[in-house]
C-alpha positions in Angstrom: 17.1 44.7 0.5 13.5 43.5 -0.3 11.0 46.2 0.5 9.3 43.3 3.1 11.9 41.1 4.5 10.5 37.6 4.9 9.9 36.1 8.3 13.1 33.8 7.9 15.8 33.6 5.5 15.6 29.7 5.9 12.5 27.5 6.7 13.3 24.0 7.9 10.6 21.4 7.8 11.0 18.6 10.1 12.9 18.2 13.3 14.5 14.8 12.8 18.1 13.9 11.7 17.9 16.1 8.4 16.4 18.9 9.9 18.4 19.0 13.2 21.4 18.4 10.5 20.6 21.5 9.0 20.0 23.7 11.7 23.3 22.9 13.3 25.1 23.8 9.7 23.4 27.1 9.9 24.9 27.8 13.2 28.2 26.8 12.0 28.3 28.3 8.6 25.5 30.7 8.3 25.4 32.5 11.8 24.1 35.8 10.2 21.0 34.3 8.6 17.6 33.7 10.4 15.8 30.1 10.6 13.4 28.1 12.3 12.4 24.6 12.3 8.8 23.6 11.9 8.1 20.1 13.6 4.6 18.5 13.2 5.1 16.2 16.3 5.4 17.4 20.0 8.9 16.1 20.2 12.0 16.0 18.1 13.4 13.0 16.5 11.2 12.2 13.5 11.5 8.5 12.8 13.5 7.8 15.9 10.4 9.2 18.1 7.7 8.1 15.8 8.2 4.4 15.9 7.9 2.8 19.3 8.0 -0.9 18.7 10.1 -3.1 20.8 13.7 -3.2 19.8 13.5 -0.2 17.9 17.5 0.6 16.7 19.5 1.8 14.2 20.2 -0.6 11.0 23.3 1.2 10.1 26.4 2.1 12.3 26.1 5.4 14.2 29.6 6.4 13.3 28.1 6.9 9.8 24.4 7.8 11.0 26.0 10.3 13.6 26.5 13.9 12.1 30.0 14.7 10.6 30.3 17.4 13.1 29.3 15.6 16.5 31.2 12.5 17.5 29.3 9.2 18.5 30.6 8.3 22.0 28.3 5.6 23.0 29.7 2.3 23.5 27.3 0.8 21.0 27.6 1.6 17.3 24.1 0.1 16.5 22.1 2.0 19.0 18.7 2.1 20.1 16.2 4.8 20.1 16.4 6.2 23.2 20.3 6.7 22.7 20.0 8.4 19.4 17.2 10.6 20.7 19.8 11.4 23.6 22.3 12.4 20.8 19.7 14.5 19.0 18.6 16.4 22.3 22.4 17.2 23.1 22.9 18.5 20.0 20.2 21.0 20.0 20.8 22.0 23.5 24.4 22.6 23.1 24.2 24.2 19.8 21.1 26.6 20.6 18.8 25.2 18.2 16.0 24.0 20.7 14.4 27.7 21.0 14.3 27.6 16.9 11.9 24.7 16.6 8.3 25.2 16.7 6.5 22.0 17.5 2.9 21.1 16.6 3.4 22.8 13.1 2.3 20.3 10.2 3.3 22.3 7.1 0.2 21.6 4.6 1.4 24.0 1.5 4.3 26.0 0.3 3.8 28.3 -2.8 6.8 30.0 -4.3 6.3 33.9 -5.1 8.6 34.9 -8.1 7.8 38.5 -7.6 8.5 38.4 -3.9 11.3 35.6 -4.2 9.9 34.0 -1.1 8.1 30.9 -0.3 4.8 31.5 1.5 4.3 28.2 3.7 1.2 27.2 5.4 1.0 25.2 8.7 -1.7 23.6 10.5 -1.8 23.9 14.3 -3.0 21.3 16.9 -6.2 23.2 17.5 -6.9 22.9 13.7 -6.2 26.3 12.8 -3.4 27.3 10.5 -0.6 30.0 10.4 1.6 31.3 7.5 5.3 31.9 7.3 7.4 33.5 4.5 11.0 32.3 4.0 13.6 33.1 1.4 14.9 29.4 1.3 12.9 26.1 2.0 14.6 23.2 3.3 12.7 20.0 3.4 13.8 17.5 6.0 10.6 15.9 6.1 11.9 12.2 5.4 11.1 9.9 2.6 8.0 7.9 4.0 4.2 8.8 4.7 3.9 9.4 8.2 0.1 8.9 8.3 -0.3 5.7 5.9 1.8 2.8 6.0 1.7 0.4 3.1 -1.3 -1.6 3.2 -1.3 -5.1 1.2 -4.8 -5.3 1.4 -5.1 -8.3 4.0 -8.7 -9.4 5.0 -8.3 -10.5 8.6 -11.8 -12.3 8.1 -12.3 -14.4 11.4 -9.2 -13.8 13.1 -9.8 -13.1 16.8 -6.6 -11.7 17.9 -5.0 -8.4 17.8 -3.6 -6.7 14.7 -0.7 -4.3 15.1 1.3 -2.0 12.8 4.7 -1.0 13.6 4.1 2.4 12.5 1.2 2.9 15.0 2.4 0.9 18.1 0.0 0.7 21.2 2.0 1.6 24.3 0.1 -0.6 26.3 0.4 -3.9 24.1 0.7 -7.1 26.3 2.5 -9.8 24.6 4.1 -11.5 27.2 3.6 -15.2 26.9 1.5 -14.8 23.9 2.0 -16.4 20.2 2.9 -13.7 17.8 3.5 -13.8 13.9 5.2 -10.8 12.3 4.3 -10.6 8.6 7.6 -9.3 6.8 11.2 -10.0 6.6 12.6 -6.4 6.0 14.8 -4.4 8.8 11.6 -3.7 11.1 10.7 -7.3 11.2 14.3 -8.8 11.8 14.3 -5.9 14.8 10.9 -6.8 16.3 11.3 -10.7 16.3 14.1 -11.1 18.8 12.9 -8.2 20.9 9.4 -9.7 21.2 10.9 -13.1 21.7 12.3 -12.2 25.0 8.6 -12.0 26.7 6.5 -13.6 24.0 5.8 -17.3 24.2 6.9 -17.6 20.7 7.4 -15.6 17.8 7.2 -16.5 13.8 8.6 -14.3 11.3 6.4 -14.9 8.3 8.0 -14.1 5.0 6.8 -14.2 1.5 10.5 -14.1 0.2 13.7 -14.0 2.3 15.9 -11.2 2.9 19.7 -11.1 2.7 20.9 -10.9 6.3 24.4 -10.4 7.7 25.3 -10.1 11.6 27.9 -7.8 13.1 28.8 -6.8 16.9 26.6 -4.1 18.2 29.8 -2.6 19.8 32.7 -1.8 17.4 35.6 -2.7 19.2 38.2 -0.6 17.2 36.1 2.4 17.8 35.9 1.7 21.3 39.5 1.2 21.3 40.4 4.3 19.5 38.1 6.5 21.7 40.5 5.2 24.6 43.7 6.5 23.3 42.8 9.4 21.1 40.5 12.6 21.4 37.0 12.0 20.6 36.9 13.7 17.5 40.0 12.2 15.9 38.8 8.7 16.9 35.3 9.6 15.4 36.9 10.7 12.0 39.2 7.6 12.0 36.0 4.9 12.7 33.8 7.0 10.4 36.3 7.0 7.3 36.7 3.2 8.2 32.9 2.3 8.3 32.5 4.3 5.0 35.3 2.6 3.2 34.1 -1.0 4.4 30.7 -0.1 3.3 31.6 1.1 -0.1 33.8 -2.0 -0.9 30.9 -4.4 0.4 28.3 -2.8 -1.6 30.5 -2.7 -4.9 31.7 -6.5 -3.8 28.0 -7.5 -4.0 27.2 -5.9 -7.5 30.4 -7.1 -9.0 30.7 -10.7 -7.6 27.2 -11.4 -6.1 27.9 -15.3 -5.9 31.0 -14.8 -3.6 29.1 -12.5 -1.6 26.0 -14.8 -1.2 28.8 -17.7 -0.3 30.0 -15.5 2.4 26.7 -14.6 3.9 25.5 -18.3 4.1 29.1 -19.1 5.6 28.4 -16.8 8.5 24.9 -18.2 9.2 26.0 -21.6 9.0 28.5 -20.9 11.6 26.0 -19.4 13.8 23.4 -21.9 13.7 26.6 -24.6 14.1 25.6 -26.0 10.6 22.1 -27.1 11.6 19.1 -26.1 13.0 18.1 -24.1 10.1 16.6 -24.1 6.4 19.0 -22.7 4.1 16.0 -21.9 2.1 14.7 -19.4 4.6 17.9 -17.2 4.1 18.1 -17.2 0.2 16.3 -14.4 -1.5 15.4 -14.9 -5.2 17.7 -11.9 -5.9 21.3 -11.1 -5.3 22.6 -9.1 -2.3 22.4 -5.3 -2.5 19.6 -5.5 -4.9 17.7 -4.8 -1.9 19.0 -3.4 1.3 20.8 -6.2 3.5 19.2 -6.6 7.0 21.7 -5.9 9.7 21.4 -8.6 12.9 23.4 -7.0 15.7 25.0 -9.8 18.2 23.1 -12.3 16.0 20.2 -11.6 18.1 17.5 -13.1 15.6 19.7 -16.2 15.1 20.3 -16.7 18.9 16.3 -16.3 19.3 15.7 -19.2 16.7 18.4 -21.5 18.3 16.5 -21.0 21.7 13.3 -22.0 20.2 11.8 -18.6 20.9 11.6 -17.5 17.1 11.3 -19.0 14.0 11.4 -18.2 10.2 8.7 -19.4 8.0 8.5 -18.9 4.2 5.0 -19.1 2.5 2.2 -17.3 1.2 -0.9 -16.3 3.0 -4.1 -18.0 2.0 -6.5 -16.3 4.7 -6.7 -15.6 8.1 -8.5 -17.8 10.5 -10.0 -17.4 14.0 -6.6 -19.1 15.5 -4.1 -17.3 13.2 -2.8 -17.6 9.9 -3.4 -20.3 7.2 -0.8 -20.6 4.6 -1.3 -21.9 0.9 0.3 -25.0 2.0 -2.6 -25.5 4.3 -0.6 -25.2 7.6 -1.9 -22.8 10.1 0.4 -20.3 12.3 -1.5 -19.9 15.6 -1.3 -16.3 16.4 -2.7 -14.0 19.3 -1.2 -11.2 17.9 -0.4 -10.5 14.2 2.2 -7.7 13.6 2.1 -6.3 9.9 5.7 -5.2 9.3 4.8 -5.1 5.5 6.5 -1.7 4.7 6.5 1.8 4.2 4.8 4.3 1.6 6.8 6.7 0.1 6.2 10.2 -0.1 7.7 13.1 -1.9 8.2 16.5 0.0 6.5 15.3 3.0 3.4 15.5 1.1 3.2 19.2 1.2 1.5 20.7 -1.6 4.5 22.6 -3.3 3.5 25.2 -5.9 5.3 27.8 -8.0 3.4 31.0 -8.5 0.4 29.2 -7.8 0.8 26.2 -10.3 1.2 22.7 -8.5 4.8 21.3 -8.7 4.8 17.9 -10.1 8.3 16.6 -8.9 7.9 13.7 -11.0 8.5 16.1 -13.9 11.5 17.7 -12.5 15.1 16.7 -12.6 17.3 16.4 -9.5 20.1 18.3 -9.2 23.1 17.3 -7.1 20.7 15.1 -5.2 19.4 18.2 -3.3 17.5 20.6 -5.6 15.4 20.3 -8.6 15.2 21.6 -12.1 14.0 25.3 -12.4 12.6 25.1 -8.8 14.1 28.0 -6.9 15.6 28.1 -3.4 14.3 24.9 -2.5 16.3 22.0 -1.1 15.3 18.3 0.0 17.0 15.3 1.8 16.6 12.1 0.4 19.2 9.6 1.9 21.2 6.6 0.5 19.5 3.3 0.1 23.0 1.5 0.4 24.5 3.6 3.2 23.6 5.9 6.3 20.9 8.6 5.5 23.0 11.3 7.6 26.0 10.8 5.0 23.8 12.8 2.4 22.0 14.7 5.0 25.3 16.3 5.9 26.3 16.7 2.3 23.3 18.7 1.5 23.2 20.8 4.3 26.8 21.9 3.8 25.9 22.5 0.1 23.1 24.6 0.9 24.7 26.7 3.2 27.7 27.3 0.9 24.8 28.1 -1.9 23.2 30.8 0.8 26.5 32.2 1.2 27.1 32.5 -2.3 23.7 34.2 -2.6 24.7 36.6 -0.4 28.1 37.6 -1.9 26.4 38.0 -5.2 23.5 40.2 -3.8 21.2 37.4 -4.9 17.8 36.7 -4.0 17.1 33.7 -5.9 19.3 30.3 -6.8 17.8 28.1 -9.0 19.3 25.1 -11.1 18.4 26.1 -14.7 17.5 23.0 -17.3 16.1 24.6 -20.4 13.8 22.5 -22.8 16.5 21.5 -25.3 19.1 20.5 -22.6 16.4 18.5 -21.0 15.6 16.8 -24.2 19.4 15.8 -24.5 19.5 14.4 -21.2 19.5 10.4 -20.8 17.3 9.3 -18.2 18.4 6.7 -15.7 16.5 4.4 -13.1 16.4 6.6 -10.2 16.7 3.5 -7.9 18.2 0.3 -8.9 16.8 -1.4 -5.9 13.8 -4.3 -6.4 12.4 -3.8 -2.8 8.6 -3.3 -2.9 8.8 0.1 -1.3 10.7 1.4 -4.1 9.1 -0.1 -7.0 5.6 1.1 -5.6 6.7 4.6 -5.4 8.8 5.2 -8.5 5.9 6.9 -10.4 6.0 9.8 -7.9 9.9 10.2 -7.8 11.6 12.9 -9.4 13.5 12.4 -12.8 17.1 10.9 -12.7 19.7 11.6 -15.2 22.5 9.3 -16.3 25.2 12.3 -15.8 25.8 14.2 -12.7 24.4 16.8 -11.7 21.1 15.9 -12.8 20.9 13.1 -10.7 20.5 11.4 -7.4 23.4 9.1 -6.9 24.1 6.0 -4.7 27.6 6.4 -4.2 28.4 8.6 -1.1 32.2 8.6 -2.0 31.9 10.1 -5.2 29.3 12.5 -4.1 31.3 13.7 -1.2 34.3 14.7 -3.6 31.8 16.4 -6.3 30.1 18.5 -4.1 33.3 19.6 -2.2 35.3 20.1 -5.3 32.5 21.5 -8.0 31.9 25.3 -7.5 28.6 26.5 -6.2 28.7 28.8 -9.0 28.8 26.2 -11.5 27.0 27.9 -14.6 24.0 25.8 -14.1 22.7 27.4 -11.0 21.5 31.0 -12.0 21.8 33.9 -9.1 19.2 36.5 -9.8 17.7 39.5 -8.0 14.2 40.3 -8.0 12.1 43.3 -8.3 13.3 46.5 -6.8 16.7 44.8 -6.0 17.5 44.0 -9.7 19.7 46.8 -11.2 19.8 45.9 -14.8 16.7 45.1 -17.1 18.1 41.4 -17.6 18.0 40.8 -13.7 14.1 41.5 -13.7 12.2 38.7 -13.1 8.9 37.7 -14.6 6.3 36.5 -12.0 5.7 33.4 -13.8 9.2 32.3 -14.2 
């Protein structure tokens, strides 16, 4: 034992999907280890509690966005935020996690002390004071974007006399019934907001600089609902989950291998919905191939139905300026607006913007290689979750939680205080670096400079292929010759096990 034990064996940052998933895995796989979850907000749920805009829902099916260990039992597989929050709340209550969540703790910094083999984590409380925790292992389930500052494209709203709203900071009392609304953007947020607001608004226009590939599917999975009627919940869930993972994997690979065929398929679906008329195909034809950016899901054709009813429209064009009555495009056309919604995207953040350091020296994640999409080169006892871009976030969260729990158990079996993926200078020089994200999305391209490094070959990479990752994570031994298991200080029984503080 270390001379002074840390406050917790594991400190989990964030009580969203990633953090709750890790806590549940701790309960199942490491019941003898202590942990706590620190959450900056007063509610759990992360993204699903933060965003309050109309229609907020998943853009992945809940049989894969749900956890591997907890069946999704709702009738709709494309679920709204309240249903997702119910799911998460049930998990924390049934699995004894709620009492281990500390709300109102915004983590500011985390310093790894090599001579103590623990993290010193400083968090800010609601009253502005700070508190410090120590933990042997740090698990960051803090998401992938900046919770404080969304992407700002630099609009000058000039003479515009209406109201401007960003989806990340949606006002509870926004009155839009009967109003003319322009939603700027063409991503998942805009595609969600437009049909939801169209139910009450006078008219909603989605203003896009470039189109996005869209595909429709029913919000209810008929096969999943049928299986649940005839099979136990867990078995029905496993089958549906496997089905959806395989279909997604096939669809993604087909888009990359035969993009023209997939374009034709997507256009055919849209033509069928509109009856062959009443829309401009150019508004649904991006200048890139499907899955070079994430496809936008349109459940139950809701966006298309709003357009067909005349309650919504899509306009492709560039903004010249904002005028009193709305937005003037470079074409000279003016889009009248009482309310402008700037669904212009997110700004990525690494490690939840926490100031991470190692023995007092700041850690620059852009100079570290990913290890198994979970840990980082030469950084001890720390793991993160960055979900898939081409599949559900939770698929990676489940993999990483399972891996870290197995790593913790391996450390215990070895009597180790430290687990670190070791990458020597010589080995790093021999690595062939790869593009970490082969996606053209603006929020991805704007943030590449802050992202960790990615090698061509596993394990020094963040993959975008869940099926392969699941196989590798399950089959590769935790003690793979890359992760070094070490003891510290008085725990080290041999000179070679002693650690230098600067290591």
